[in-house]
Each structure stands twice: as C-alpha cells, then as structure tokens.
N, C-alpha and C positions, 0 to 999 in steps of 0.2 A: 315154564323159562329153563330152558337144557341147566345141567349143572356143571358144561366148558362154557356156558357164555363167560365170554371177555372181561366185560365190563359190569357184573354181574359179581365175577374173580375176585377183579381190581376193589371194589364196594367193599367184600368182606375183609380185605389185607386191607381195607384205609381203615375200618372202624375198627379192627384188633388192632392196629397200632398208636388208634389214636384212645380207644380204649385198656388197654393193658398194658402199654406198651412197650410191645414185644417191637424186636427188632424185623425190619423190612426183609433185609435179605436172607435169612432162617422164612418169617412166613412167606416170602414169596414163593420156594423152593417145594414148603410142605402145601402149600394150596395147588399148585402146579399137576403134583401127585395126587390129592385129593380128590383134586375135580379132573384128573386124565384130560388135562390142555395139552391139546395136540404141540404139533411143533411148531409150524406157519405163523401160531396162533402166541406161543410164549414171545415173541418179541414186540406184540404187541401190547401184550398184558405188563411185562417187564416196562415197555414205556411208559403208559398210563402210569404204573404207581409210582415210578421213580419220578415223572416228570408230574406231576400231581404233587407229590411230598416236594420235590426241588421248588415249586411254586407257588407252594400253599398259601404263600400271607399276600402276594401279589394279585396271586386269583383271588380271595379276600377282598382284597381292595376295589376289582371288579366288580365282583356278585355288591357288596352293601348299596351302593343304590338302588337297585332291583329288589331287594328286599324289603324295602321301606318300611325296617324297625321290626318287622316281621320273627318272630321268635319259632325258630324252626328245630325238629329233631335232627339229631347229628349225621342218621345217615340221610338226611334227605340233602344236608349239607355238602358230605364227602359228594355224596351222585351228582348234584351242581357241582360242583370245583372237578370230579372228575372228567364231566362234560365238558366243562368252558375252558380245562386244559387242551382236548380234542380241537374243543374249535378254535382257541388261539394259537397254538402251537404247531398241528399235527394239520401239516396241508392234504396230506396225500389219503386222511378219513373224508368220507363226504360226510356233509351237515346231515343231511335226511339221515343219516345211519344212526350219528351221533342221537338226533333230535327222539326217534324210534326208539333204540334201545334205552334211552331216560324214564322218556313215556311206561316201558312194558318193566322196568326195573323197579319204577315208581308203584306201579301197581299191584306188583304182585306183593312187593314189601309195605304199601298202605293200604292207600284205596282214592277211589276217583277225584275227591278234590285236591288231594298231592300228588298226583299226576296231572290235574290240571292244574297246578302249583307250579311244578317244575315246564310243563310246556309254554307257562306264560313267562314265566322266567326268561327261558332261555331264547324263546319268540322276541321279549321287548332285548335283549342283546342283538341281537343278530338285525334289527330293525335301526337299535340308537347308537350301538358299539360302545364301548366301554370307557372310564374317566381317561384322563392322560396321568398318568404319573407325574410329568412337567409341572402340575401344578400346585405339589408339594414343595413351598416353599422350604421348608429349612432340610438342610442339604444331607445330613444325619439320615433326619427320617426317610425322605427319599429314596439314600441309600437304601435301607433300608427294605423298604417297599418292592422297588426296582427287582434287590436281586434275594428277597426272601428270606431273608437275617435277622435275628431279633433284633430291635431298637440297641438294648444292653452291651450288646455280645459287638455292634459295629462301634459304638462309641468307645469301647474297651478297646477292640484292636487299631483304631484313631489315633486315640491319645498316644498308642504303643510304637506303632509303624506310622500315622500319616494319613492323611486320605485318601493320597494316591494309589500305593498300597493297599489298604485296605478295600478300593473299589477292584484294584484287579483283582482278587484273593478273592472277591463275595462275588465278581462275575465269573470264575473258573468253579467257583465250585457249583454251578447251575447251569455245568456243561457235562456230557455222561465222561465219567473216568476211563482209560484205556487199559485191556486187560496186558497185565504182563507177567514175565514166569523168570525162576533165576533158573540156569541148563544144572546141572548136576554134575560138576567137573569132575567127580571119583569116576564116573563113567561113558562120559561124551562133552563135546564140543558144542558149540552155538552153530556151527557150519553146520555140522551132523544134524544134529537137532533139526534144524530147516528144513535140511532134505528128508527126513521121516514125516516132517508135517508137511509139504509138499506132496509125499507122497501118499497121504489118507486125506487131501484134498483143504487142506489150512496153506491161509497164505498168512505169513510172519517174517517179520525182520529184525537186524540189530535193535535194541533198543537203543534210549536216546542218553541213556547216564550210565547205568551200570555195566561193567566189560562183561559179564557170567550174564546177561538178560536178554529176552526176546520179548517183542510186541507182535501182538496177533493185529491183523487188517484186517484177516475177513472168517469165521468160523469160529466155536468155541475151544478153547486150548483144553482146558477140562475134562472134555469129551471124549478125548483122542487114545490112543492106544499108547502114544508116547507117553502121555500123560500116567497111564496104569501101570506101563512098565519102569517106571521110576526115572526119566530122563529128565524130568525136571517139576519146580514147584511155581504153582500157584502162587505170585507175591512182586508186592508194589515195586517198584526203582529204589525208593528214597528207604525203604524199611531193609534193602536189600544190604545197605553202603553201614549199617548198625554191626552187623561180625564182622566185617574189613576194618571196624574203628577198634575192631579189638587187637588187632597187629598179631593175628592167631598164628602160632608156632609149630611147630612139628611136635608132639610128645607134648603139647602143656594139657594140663587139667582143667577147664573151665565149667564154670557156674552159671550156668542160665535161671537166674530165681523165679521169673514170672515168664512160663516157656510158654504157654498153650496159646496158639493151638502147632504150633511147634517149624514153624517157619525160619526162625532165627538157631533156633537149637538146631537144624538139620543143617544151616549153611553154616554156621560154627563144626560139628561133624565134619563137613565135606573141607572145608578149609584144612584139617588137622589130617586129611590123607588119609584115614584108619590109623591113625597113631591116636596118643595122646587116652582123654574120655571128657563127656560132657555129662553134669547132671545137670538132670532136667527136673524143675520143680516146679507147681501150681498146688492151688488151693483145694481143686476140685479133682476127685475122682475120675470120674467122667470125660476131665480133661486132657488127663494124664493118655486116657484110653488115644484120645485124639492123636495125640505126641506119636504111639508106638506106632499108629498106623502111618503114618509120613514117613517113620525110622523103618518101618518093614517096606513101605512100599519103596523107598529111597537106596534099600539096601544099605546102609548103614551096622553097623555091629560098634563101633563105640560109644551108645547113648546108654541111659541109665537114668528111669524116671522114678517120681515119686511124689504122691501125693501131699501135698505139706505147705504150711502159712511160712512165709520166708522171714514172718517177723518173728520166729521160732527158732528159726536154724543154728542154734549157739546152741540149743539144747544136744543134736544131734549130731553135729558134724565140730571140729578142732582149730581153732585159730591156723591160720597160715598155710588151710589146705586147697588153695589154689591160687595158681599162676594167673589166669584173670576171672573175670567176674561181671556179668552182662544183669545189669535192672531196666527190663524193658518195662515200666512202673506203669500200671492199671490210670487209667488218666481222663479225664474229658473228651476224649477222639478228636475235637474240634480240626481236625487234619484230613481224616476222610470221611468228611460231608458231602464230599461228589459221589462214594460207596454207602454211604448211610443216611438220605439226608433228614432223619427225624429224629437223627442227633440235634441239632440248631434248634428242635421245640423241645427238646427233651429233659434237656438241662437248664440250670439256673447258675446265677452267677456265683451263687454259696458252695455249687457242690466242687468248684477248682480250690478253694480254699481247704474242705475235706479232704481232697484225691492228694492235695501236698502232704496234709499231717499223713497221712500213709503212706506217698511215698519217700518221704523224708525217714519215717520210723523204717521201713525197708531197707535203703540204702544205710541208715546206723546200725541195724541191727548183723548184714552182709560185710559192711567195712572189714570188720577182723577176723574175716578167714580170707582176706586176700595174702599173699605172699609179700616179702621185700620186697621193692623196686617192681609190683605185680600190678596189672592196668587193671581200671573199673570202667565201665562204659554205662553211663546213665541216658537214656532215650525214650522218648513217649510220641506217640502219634498226634500228639495237640499243640498248640498255638498256644503263644501267652507267657505272661515274665512270670505269674504266678506260679504254676506247675513244672517251669523250666528251670530257668536263670534263678527265680527263686528259691527253690529248694537246692540246688548247688549251689548259691552263695552262705544260707544256713548251714548247710552241712561242713562246706569250708570251714566254718566258722568255730564249729565245734569238734573240726578232725582235723587238726592241724598237722597230723602227718600225711595228709594229704594234698597235692595240690595239682590246679589243672596242665594237662599233659600239651604241650604244645607240636607233638607229632601228627596228633587227629589228621592235617590236610595231608602229610603223605601218603596216610591210610586211603584217603579217596579219591576217586577221581578229579584228573588237574583240571576238570571245569567248573567245581565245588572249589576251587584254590580261592577266592576272593568273598565267600561268605564266610569263609572258617576264619572267627574271630578266637583267640584266646582258648585254643583247644575246645570250641564249640563250636555250634554250627544249629541255626535256626532255618529249615528249610519251609518256603512259604508254596503254595499248591502254585503257583503262576509262575515260578522260577522255572522250573521242569516239564513244567505238566504231569508233577508227581501227585502223592498225599501230600499232606504238611508235618515233617519231622523235625522233633530236637533231639540231635545228640551230644553228649560233653563225656571226653577223656579225662580218666582221675588217674596219677599215679601216685602208688606209696612209698612215700620214702623210707620211714621206716619198719 
C-alpha cells in the first residue's frame, strides 16, 4: 500500500491519538509531511480524521450490533470507524472505494480472516442499515450518543445550562469550525488585508464578532504571503476578546502569565501601539520560542518572553509591577471541541477539579503584582462552573482587595452586551459560532 494512501494515514493518526493521547491537530500536520500527502488529498484526510473523531461514539453505537460481541483489535475498530464515517457522512465518496480500501488495509495490517471480517461487517451494514438513535429512551443518553459527547459531560452541562442550551452546544460541536484571523492593526486594516488575500486567490470576509477579524470562505489563510508577512494572526474570534477585556491604554505595562502560543500576547502588544511593554511567560522554553516567532513575524518590539512557572513569579518580580495582568489559564478546553474533538474523550470529570486548583494558585500568585486600580482578566477556553465562576468566586473570597469590574461590557462588541453579567461572560459555541470562552474582569481596589 502506498505511503501516501489517505485512509491508511487516517488510521495511523486515529491509532496514535487513542494509544498515546496525542493531539489530532499536531498529528495531522506531522503525518501529512511524513507521508507526503498531496494537496488534493489533504482535505479528504482532514475530513476523515476529524469527522471520525467528532462522531466516534455515534459510529460505535451504529457498529455494535454488527460486531456481535466479538473482541477486536484497536486498529480494526478504528478502521471500521473511519470506513463507516465515510459511508454515512460523506456522500461524495463512492462506497466501492471505501470497501476496497478497508479490505486492502486489513490485509496489509492483519491477515485474510480479518479482511474478510471487515468486509463482512461493512456489507452487512450496507444491506441492513444502522440502528436508529431514536430508540434510545433516555433523553440525556440519546443526546450523548447522537452528538458523541460523554454522558457525564452532557449531564454536567444540562445541570448548569439546561437541556436546550446543551443540545445546541453539542450539535455545534460536531460541525467544522471556521478559520478566522485577527488583523495586525499596527501595520494594516481589515479592508487592506481582504484586498491582499483576494490577490492571492483567497476568498475572505469580515468576521462576525470582533472588529479586527476576518473569516476565510475559501482557501487557507495560514498558507498565504500576507500571513508570512505579518498582516494577521490565526485566532478564533472569541479568543480575540480577551485582550480587549483588559482595556489596554498606551504605555501600560502588561503581564501575560500563561502566554503560549502567543495569540493574546501579540494582540496586547498591537493594542499598545508600540508603547509600554508585555511580559509574556510560559512554563516551557520551547513554547516561549513559539511566542517569539509570532512576535518576530508580526514585527512587534514591546514583548519580552521568559520561561517561568507563574506560580513562582513573586520570586522574580516586585509587587505592583504591572498595570494590567492576564491569566489565560490552562484548562480542560471544552470550548474548543470543534477544533480538537479528541478532548471530549481524553478528559475525565476529575480533571476540572485538579485544573481549578492550579488556576486558583496562578491567580493568587500574580495578584500581588498588580498596581492599585489595575485590571486583572481571567479567561479560559472551557465551559462549566468549576474552572470559571467557581475559581473567581474562591479567589474573591480570599482576596478582598479585588472586585468584579462592570466595565467588561464596554470593552467588548455591542452584540455581546446581553451575555455579560457582573463583570463576567461565558460564551457558548452556538452563540456566535465561535469557540466557547469564559472571561472575567477584576479591578484591584487597594
């Protein structure tokens, strides 16, 4: 079998994700380069990998009656998953091609008996059709299977947001995300960048939420000369709101305490218009390099990076050193499931409790570095009380000099006004088609 075979490459990626808990977005790029997948096949490979991951539990539900309790190897299970995904969800792919490739891959990786088994399962599904999800009587379990989200996660969200909101959120999580970008306002404008992209054969329009955003309609923004020349940064529109929430003013000294890969650091630096300074921290040296690469590409001169655990920052910096502080905390990432569908299978309920403890530690450590009347913004790309409102509630209980700041709404787009409550906003993915994000703005009174 050719090394650049799309379905075999998809199987390799799915196996690495399941066995090694590797991230799908990083693996996809690695395998495309390793196997020399050509341009026209990259789209199909991406569709198969992400589609199979997004709908994994739904596909397993469809497969179960045809396996007849037979124990199968993990690679056979994933081969059946990606094959069934194509049969059910990809109309443009001929079934004969799917069947042929599945049998050939089974022969290559196993033996004749396995290839016969794979062929038999797929032929049976072709003849009989898959079982109906509507026969699941429990509404939570039905939603879990229908949208391929763990039952415990669906239950948690229903308890917090209600069934209707959870259903909308789960449904949008199995749709492809849009590619958006933030214009580098230091060197260009939305209109100018759209013209540049048009000249490169890229179809793009203004974004839906953030004033300095654009959205790709056709073509990959990251593969353009305009991107290489620093005219914009690939970033979700919800993520663009975080730096805005700080209310940046010229000359501010700003700390970005959990900064990699640098999207929010560079946005802060752009809003400063080459004044003030941004101290950009990350725990790992190789991740600070990612930030530096972004800073260099965007031609910014007011960013300093350092590899440092923010929970140890007071050993190196004096109290009241910064006008603004951002804590974009490490989190469970349930707001970016559309971009990283493997997150919903790799995380457990206990993870949010562990992360909330780390998030509170970081907040408590950096808080003393903020000047009087300074602004601290806490953000996560996740959904749920424990890592968001719960962390802020506990922080305020222990730090009476801070209060939630109602100026948050004034810093954000007008269309978000109704979602901002008491200096906080929880964006759910279906509100504006963005990633899910939580933002809280706090002011230091003394």
